[in-house]
DSSP file (Angstrom, degrees, kcal/mol; ACC not computed):
  #  RESIDUE AA STRUCTURE BP1 BP2  ACC     N-H-->O    O-->H-N    N-H-->O    O-->H-N    TCO  KAPPA ALPHA  PHI   PSI    X-CA   Y-CA   Z-CA
    1    1 A M              0   0    0      0, 0.0     2,-0.1     0, 0.0     3,-0.0   0.000 360.0 360.0 360.0 136.4    0.0    0.0    0.0
    2    2 A T     >  -     0   0    0      1,-0.1     4,-2.1    42,-0.0     5,-0.2  -0.380 360.0-110.9 -81.3 163.3    1.3    3.5   -0.9
    3    3 A Y  H  > S+     0   0    0      1,-0.2     4,-2.5     2,-0.2     5,-0.2   0.930 119.5  50.9 -56.7 -47.1    1.4    6.4    1.5
    4    4 A R  H  > S+     0   0    0      1,-0.2     4,-2.5     2,-0.2    -1,-0.2   0.887 108.5  51.1 -62.8 -39.4   -1.3    8.2   -0.5
    5    5 A E  H  > S+     0   0    0      2,-0.2     4,-2.4     1,-0.2    -1,-0.2   0.894 109.5  51.0 -65.6 -37.8   -3.6    5.1   -0.4
    6    6 A A  H  X S+     0   0    0     -4,-2.1     4,-2.5     2,-0.2    -2,-0.2   0.912 111.3  47.9 -62.3 -43.6   -3.1    4.9    3.4
    7    7 A I  H  X S+     0   0    0     -4,-2.5     4,-2.4     2,-0.2    -2,-0.2   0.909 110.2  52.0 -64.6 -41.1   -4.0    8.6    3.8
    8    8 A E  H  X S+     0   0    0     -4,-2.5     4,-2.4     2,-0.2    -1,-0.2   0.922 111.1  46.8 -59.8 -45.1   -7.0    8.2    1.6
    9    9 A E  H  X S+     0   0    0     -4,-2.4     4,-2.5     1,-0.2     5,-0.2   0.923 110.9  52.4 -66.5 -39.7   -8.3    5.3    3.6
   10   10 A L  H  X S+     0   0    0     -4,-2.5     4,-2.5     1,-0.2    -1,-0.2   0.897 108.6  50.8 -57.5 -41.8   -7.7    7.2    6.8
   11   11 A E  H  X S+     0   0    0     -4,-2.4     4,-2.8     2,-0.2    -1,-0.2   0.912 109.2  51.8 -62.6 -42.2   -9.7   10.1    5.5
   12   12 A T  H  X S+     0   0    0     -4,-2.4     4,-1.8     1,-0.2    -2,-0.2   0.920 110.4  47.7 -60.5 -43.6  -12.6    7.8    4.6
   13   13 A I  H  X S+     0   0    0     -4,-2.5     4,-2.5     1,-0.2    -1,-0.2   0.902 110.9  51.6 -64.2 -41.8  -12.6    6.4    8.0
   14   14 A L  H  X S+     0   0    0     -4,-2.5     4,-2.2     1,-0.2    -2,-0.2   0.928 108.7  50.2 -61.2 -43.7  -12.5    9.8    9.5
   15   15 A R  H  X S+     0   0    0     -4,-2.8     4,-0.9     1,-0.2    -1,-0.2   0.874 110.9  50.0 -62.6 -34.3  -15.5   11.0    7.4
   16   16 A A  H ><>S+     0   0    0     -4,-1.8     5,-0.8     1,-0.2     3,-0.5   0.914 110.8  49.2 -67.3 -42.3  -17.4    7.9    8.5
   17   17 A L  H ><5S+     0   0    0     -4,-2.5     3,-1.0     1,-0.2    -2,-0.2   0.845 106.9  56.1 -64.7 -34.2  -16.6    8.5   12.1
   18   18 A E  H 3<5S+     0   0    0     -4,-2.2    -1,-0.2     1,-0.2    -2,-0.2   0.739  98.7  61.4 -71.3 -21.7  -17.7   12.2   11.8
   19   19 A T  T <<5S-     0   0    0     -4,-0.9    -1,-0.2    -3,-0.5    -2,-0.2   0.605  97.6-137.0 -80.4  -9.1  -21.1   11.2   10.6
   20   20 A D  T < 5S+     0   0    0     -3,-1.0    -3,-0.1    -4,-0.4    -2,-0.1   0.653  73.4 117.4  62.0  14.6  -21.9    9.3   13.8
   21   21 A A      < +     0   0    0     -5,-0.8     2,-0.5     2,-0.1    -1,-0.1   0.354  43.5 103.7 -93.6   6.1  -23.4    6.6   11.6
   22   22 A V        -     0   0    0     -6,-0.3     2,-0.1    -5,-0.2     0, 0.0  -0.759  67.0-137.6 -91.8 127.1  -20.8    4.0   12.8
   23   23 A D     >  -     0   0    0     -2,-0.5     4,-2.1     1,-0.1     3,-0.2  -0.388  27.2-103.6 -79.5 165.6  -22.0    1.5   15.4
   24   24 A V  H  > S+     0   0    0      1,-0.2     4,-1.4     2,-0.2    -1,-0.1   0.844 118.5  53.1 -59.2 -39.3  -19.9    0.5   18.3
   25   25 A D  H  > S+     0   0    0      1,-0.2     4,-1.0     2,-0.2    -1,-0.2   0.891 113.0  43.8 -64.9 -40.7  -18.8   -2.8   17.0
   26   26 A D  H  > S+     0   0    0     -3,-0.2     4,-2.3     1,-0.2    -2,-0.2   0.809 104.0  66.5 -75.6 -28.8  -17.6   -1.2   13.8
   27   27 A L  H  X S+     0   0    0     -4,-2.1     4,-2.3     1,-0.2     5,-0.2   0.912  98.4  51.6 -54.7 -48.3  -16.0    1.6   15.6
   28   28 A T  H  X S+     0   0    0     -4,-1.4     4,-2.4     1,-0.2    -1,-0.2   0.926 111.3  46.3 -60.5 -46.2  -13.4   -0.7   17.2
   29   29 A S  H  X S+     0   0    0     -4,-1.0     4,-2.4     1,-0.2    -1,-0.2   0.887 112.6  50.7 -66.6 -36.5  -12.4   -2.2   14.0
   30   30 A R  H  X S+     0   0    0     -4,-2.3     4,-2.2     2,-0.2    -1,-0.2   0.875 110.5  48.7 -70.4 -34.9  -12.2    1.2   12.2
   31   31 A V  H  X S+     0   0    0     -4,-2.3     4,-2.2     2,-0.2    -2,-0.2   0.912 112.2  49.1 -68.9 -42.3  -10.0    2.6   15.0
   32   32 A E  H  X S+     0   0    0     -4,-2.4     4,-1.8    -5,-0.2    -2,-0.2   0.914 111.4  48.9 -60.8 -42.7   -7.7   -0.5   14.9
   33   33 A R  H  X S+     0   0    0     -4,-2.4     4,-2.5     1,-0.2     5,-0.2   0.910 109.6  53.5 -63.9 -40.8   -7.4   -0.1   11.1
   34   34 A S  H  X S+     0   0    0     -4,-2.2     4,-2.2     1,-0.2    -2,-0.2   0.905 106.9  51.4 -62.7 -39.3   -6.6    3.6   11.5
   35   35 A A  H  X S+     0   0    0     -4,-2.2     4,-2.1     2,-0.2    -1,-0.2   0.877 109.5  50.4 -62.7 -39.3   -3.8    2.7   13.9
   36   36 A E  H  X S+     0   0    0     -4,-1.8     4,-2.2     2,-0.2    -2,-0.2   0.926 112.5  47.0 -61.2 -47.7   -2.4    0.2   11.4
   37   37 A L  H  X S+     0   0    0     -4,-2.5     4,-2.3     2,-0.2    -2,-0.2   0.842 109.6  51.9 -65.9 -36.0   -2.5    2.8    8.7
   38   38 A I  H  X S+     0   0    0     -4,-2.2     4,-2.7     2,-0.2    -1,-0.2   0.908 109.9  50.4 -68.2 -40.1   -0.9    5.5   10.9
   39   39 A R  H  X S+     0   0    0     -4,-2.1     4,-2.6     2,-0.2    -2,-0.2   0.925 110.8  50.2 -59.9 -44.3    1.9    3.1   11.7
   40   40 A L  H  X S+     0   0    0     -4,-2.2     4,-2.4     2,-0.2    -2,-0.2   0.910 111.3  47.2 -57.9 -46.4    2.4    2.4    8.0
   41   41 A C  H  X S+     0   0    0     -4,-2.3     4,-2.5     2,-0.2    -2,-0.2   0.920 111.8  50.3 -66.4 -44.7    2.5    6.1    7.2
   42   42 A R  H  X S+     0   0    0     -4,-2.7     4,-2.7     1,-0.2     5,-0.2   0.923 110.7  50.6 -59.4 -45.1    5.0    6.8   10.0
   43   43 A H  H  X S+     0   0    0     -4,-2.6     4,-2.7     1,-0.2    -1,-0.2   0.935 111.6  46.4 -54.2 -50.4    7.1    4.0    8.7
   44   44 A K  H  X S+     0   0    0     -4,-2.4     4,-2.2     1,-0.2    -1,-0.2   0.867 112.0  51.6 -66.2 -35.5    7.1    5.3    5.2
   45   45 A L  H  X S+     0   0    0     -4,-2.5     4,-2.6     2,-0.2    -1,-0.2   0.922 111.4  47.0 -64.4 -47.1    7.8    8.9    6.4
   46   46 A R  H  X S+     0   0    0     -4,-2.7     4,-2.5     1,-0.2    -2,-0.2   0.901 112.2  50.2 -64.0 -40.1   10.8    7.7    8.4
   47   47 A H  H  X S+     0   0    0     -4,-2.7     4,-2.1    -5,-0.2    -1,-0.2   0.900 111.4  47.7 -62.3 -42.0   12.1    5.7    5.5
   48   48 A A  H  X S+     0   0    0     -4,-2.2     4,-2.4     2,-0.2    -2,-0.2   0.881 111.4  51.5 -63.3 -40.9   11.8    8.6    3.2
   49   49 A E  H  X S+     0   0    0     -4,-2.6     4,-2.7     2,-0.2    -2,-0.2   0.932 110.1  48.3 -62.8 -46.3   13.5   10.9    5.7
   50   50 A A  H  X S+     0   0    0     -4,-2.5     4,-2.1     1,-0.2    -2,-0.2   0.894 111.4  50.8 -61.4 -40.8   16.5    8.5    6.1
   51   51 A S  H  X S+     0   0    0     -4,-2.1     4,-2.1     2,-0.2    -1,-0.2   0.907 111.6  47.3 -63.9 -42.8   16.8    8.2    2.3
   52   52 A L  H  X S+     0   0    0     -4,-2.4     4,-2.8     2,-0.2     5,-0.2   0.902 109.1  54.5 -65.6 -39.9   16.8   12.0    1.9
   53   53 A D  H  X S+     0   0    0     -4,-2.7     4,-2.6     1,-0.2    -2,-0.2   0.923 107.8  50.0 -57.9 -44.2   19.4   12.3    4.7
   54   54 A R  H  X S+     0   0    0     -4,-2.1     4,-2.1     2,-0.2    -1,-0.2   0.910 110.6  49.4 -63.6 -40.6   21.6    9.9    2.9
   55   55 A V  H  X S+     0   0    0     -4,-2.1     4,-2.2     1,-0.2    -2,-0.2   0.930 113.8  45.0 -62.0 -44.8   21.3   11.8   -0.3
   56   56 A F  H  X S+     0   0    0     -4,-2.8     4,-2.5     1,-0.2    -2,-0.2   0.854 111.2  53.4 -69.3 -32.8   22.1   15.2    1.3
   57   57 A D  H  X S+     0   0    0     -4,-2.6     4,-2.6    -5,-0.2    -1,-0.2   0.900 109.1  49.4 -63.3 -39.5   25.0   13.6    3.2
   58   58 A T  H  X S+     0   0    0     -4,-2.1     4,-2.4     2,-0.2    -2,-0.2   0.912 111.2  49.3 -65.4 -43.1   26.4   12.4   -0.1
   59   59 A L  H  X S+     0   0    0     -4,-2.2     4,-2.3     2,-0.2    -2,-0.2   0.918 110.6  50.7 -64.3 -42.0   26.0   15.9   -1.6
   60   60 A D  H  X S+     0   0    0     -4,-2.5     4,-2.8     1,-0.2    -2,-0.2   0.927 110.9  49.1 -60.8 -44.9   27.7   17.5    1.4
   61   61 A D  H  X S+     0   0    0     -4,-2.6     4,-2.3     1,-0.2    -1,-0.2   0.903 111.1  48.9 -62.5 -39.8   30.6   15.0    1.1
   62   62 A E  H  X S+     0   0    0     -4,-2.4     4,-2.5     2,-0.2    -1,-0.2   0.893 111.2  50.3 -64.0 -39.8   31.0   15.7   -2.6
   63   63 A E  H  X S+     0   0    0     -4,-2.3     4,-2.4     2,-0.2    -2,-0.2   0.929 110.8  48.7 -65.5 -44.4   30.9   19.4   -1.9
   64   64 A E  H  X S+     0   0    0     -4,-2.8     4,-2.4     2,-0.2    -2,-0.2   0.906 111.3  50.3 -60.3 -41.8   33.6   19.1    0.7
   65   65 A A  H  X S+     0   0    0     -4,-2.3     4,-2.3     2,-0.2    -2,-0.2   0.909 110.5  49.7 -61.2 -43.4   35.7   17.0   -1.6
   66   66 A D  H  X S+     0   0    0     -4,-2.5     4,-2.2     2,-0.2    -2,-0.2   0.892 111.3  48.6 -61.0 -42.1   35.3   19.6   -4.4
   67   67 A E  H  X S+     0   0    0     -4,-2.4     4,-2.4     2,-0.2    -2,-0.2   0.900 111.8  50.0 -65.1 -42.6   36.4   22.4   -2.0
   68   68 A L  H  X S+     0   0    0     -4,-2.4     4,-2.2     2,-0.2    -2,-0.2   0.881 110.2  49.2 -64.0 -40.0   39.4   20.5   -0.8
   69   69 A A  H  X S+     0   0    0     -4,-2.3     4,-2.5     2,-0.2    -2,-0.2   0.909 111.1  50.6 -66.4 -42.0   40.4   19.8   -4.4
   70   70 A E  H  X S+     0   0    0     -4,-2.2     4,-2.5     2,-0.2    -2,-0.2   0.911 109.8  50.5 -63.6 -42.5   40.0   23.5   -5.3
   71   71 A D  H  X S+     0   0    0     -4,-2.4     4,-2.1     2,-0.2    -1,-0.2   0.910 111.0  48.2 -58.4 -43.6   42.2   24.4   -2.2
   72   72 A E  H  X S+     0   0    0     -4,-2.2     4,-2.4     2,-0.2    -2,-0.2   0.904 110.9  51.3 -65.9 -41.1   44.9   22.0   -3.3
   73   73 A D  H  X S+     0   0    0     -4,-2.5     4,-2.3     1,-0.2    -2,-0.2   0.917 110.1  48.8 -63.3 -41.1   44.8   23.4   -6.8
   74   74 A E  H  X S+     0   0    0     -4,-2.5     4,-2.3     2,-0.2    -1,-0.2   0.889 111.2  49.7 -65.2 -39.0   45.2   26.9   -5.6
   75   75 A E  H  X S+     0   0    0     -4,-2.1     4,-2.2     2,-0.2    -1,-0.2   0.900 110.8  50.7 -67.3 -39.7   48.1   26.0   -3.3
   76   76 A A  H  X S+     0   0    0     -4,-2.4     4,-2.2     2,-0.2    -2,-0.2   0.902 109.8  49.7 -61.1 -43.1   49.7   24.2   -6.3
   77   77 A D  H  X S+     0   0    0     -4,-2.3     4,-2.3     2,-0.2    -2,-0.2   0.906 110.9  49.8 -64.0 -42.5   49.3   27.2   -8.5
   78   78 A E  H  X S+     0   0    0     -4,-2.3     4,-2.5     1,-0.2    -2,-0.2   0.897 109.9  50.9 -65.6 -39.3   50.8   29.5   -5.7
   79   79 A E  H  X S+     0   0    0     -4,-2.2     4,-2.3     2,-0.2    -1,-0.2   0.890 109.7  50.0 -61.5 -42.8   53.8   27.1   -5.4
   80   80 A E  H  X S+     0   0    0     -4,-2.2     4,-2.3     2,-0.2    -2,-0.2   0.907 111.0  49.6 -61.5 -43.6   54.3   27.2   -9.2
   81   81 A D  H  X S+     0   0    0     -4,-2.3     4,-2.3     2,-0.2    -2,-0.2   0.925 111.1  49.2 -62.9 -45.9   54.2   31.0   -9.1
   82   82 A D  H  X S+     0   0    0     -4,-2.5     4,-2.2     1,-0.2    -2,-0.2   0.893 111.8  49.0 -60.0 -41.7   56.7   31.2   -6.2
   83   83 A E  H  X S+     0   0    0     -4,-2.3     4,-1.8     1,-0.2    -1,-0.2   0.886 110.6  50.1 -69.0 -38.3   59.1   28.8   -8.0
   84   84 A A  H  X S+     0   0    0     -4,-2.3     4,-1.4     2,-0.2    -2,-0.2   0.909 111.5  49.0 -64.9 -41.8   58.8   30.8  -11.3
   85   85 A D  H  X S+     0   0    0     -4,-2.3     4,-0.9     1,-0.2    -2,-0.2   0.901 109.4  52.6 -62.4 -41.8   59.6   34.0   -9.3
   86   86 A D  H >X S+     0   0    0     -4,-2.2     4,-0.6     1,-0.2     3,-0.5   0.871 105.6  54.5 -64.4 -35.1   62.6   32.3   -7.6
   87   87 A E  H >< S+     0   0    0     -4,-1.8     3,-0.6     1,-0.2    -1,-0.2   0.858 106.3  51.9 -67.0 -32.8   64.0   31.3  -11.1
   88   88 A H  H >< S+     0   0    0     -4,-1.4     3,-0.9     1,-0.2    -1,-0.2   0.668  92.2  76.6 -78.3 -15.1   63.9   34.9  -12.2
   89   89 A D  H << S+     0   0    0     -4,-0.9     7,-0.5    -3,-0.5    -1,-0.2   0.851  93.7  51.2 -60.0 -35.4   65.9   36.1   -9.1
   90   90 A D  T << S+     0   0    0     -4,-0.6    -1,-0.2    -3,-0.6    -2,-0.2   0.579  90.3  97.8 -80.5  -9.3   69.1   34.8  -10.6
   91   91 A L  S X  S-     0   0    0     -3,-0.9     3,-1.9    -4,-0.2    -3,-0.0  -0.461  90.9 -90.1 -79.5 149.5   68.7   36.5  -13.9
   92   92 A P  T 3  S+     0   0    0      0, 0.0    -1,-0.1     0, 0.0    -2,-0.1  -0.344 119.0  26.2 -56.8 137.6   70.5   39.9  -14.6
   93   93 A G  T 3  S+     0   0    0      1,-0.2    -3,-0.1    -3,-0.1    -2,-0.1   0.558  94.2 141.8  82.7   9.7   68.2   42.7  -13.6
   94   94 A G  S X  S-     0   0    0     -3,-1.9     3,-1.9    -5,-0.2    -1,-0.2  -0.036  73.5 -79.7 -71.6-177.1   66.5   40.4  -11.0
   95   95 A P  T 3  S+     0   0    0      0, 0.0    -6,-0.1     0, 0.0    -1,-0.1   0.710 127.3  60.2 -64.3 -21.0   65.4   41.6   -7.6
   96   96 A G  T 3  S+     0   0    0     -7,-0.5     2,-0.4     2,-0.1    -7,-0.1   0.578  85.5  96.4 -81.8  -9.4   68.9   41.4   -6.2
   97   97 A R    <   -     0   0    0     -3,-1.9     2,-0.4    -8,-0.1     0, 0.0  -0.667  64.8-145.5 -90.1 133.4   70.3   43.9   -8.7
   98   98 A A              0   0    0     -2,-0.4    -5,-0.1     1,-0.1    -2,-0.1  -0.782 360.0 360.0 -95.4 139.3   70.7   47.5   -7.8
   99   99 A W              0   0    0     -2,-0.4    -1,-0.1    -6,-0.0    -2,-0.0   0.379 360.0 360.0-105.6 360.0   70.2   50.1  -10.5
């Protein structure tokens, strides 16, 4: 049974109970059925919540990995720039030369 089907059946039971046309013997069985349907709905909601949490956790992990990779790329670029600057220090006219 789907969540929607369970909700629709609960609504049907509720409408019947609101009409006061339900006899006492039928009332017990309808309340018991309602409890079963509520348990089913709760289970489905918890399952959906857990699934969504897993999806969002995966997205968060991927985002953190992407940020870490970007940081590493930036650090590598800075190191390459520093090495290139150091290579030019030994050339005539480099930073150690006085004009």
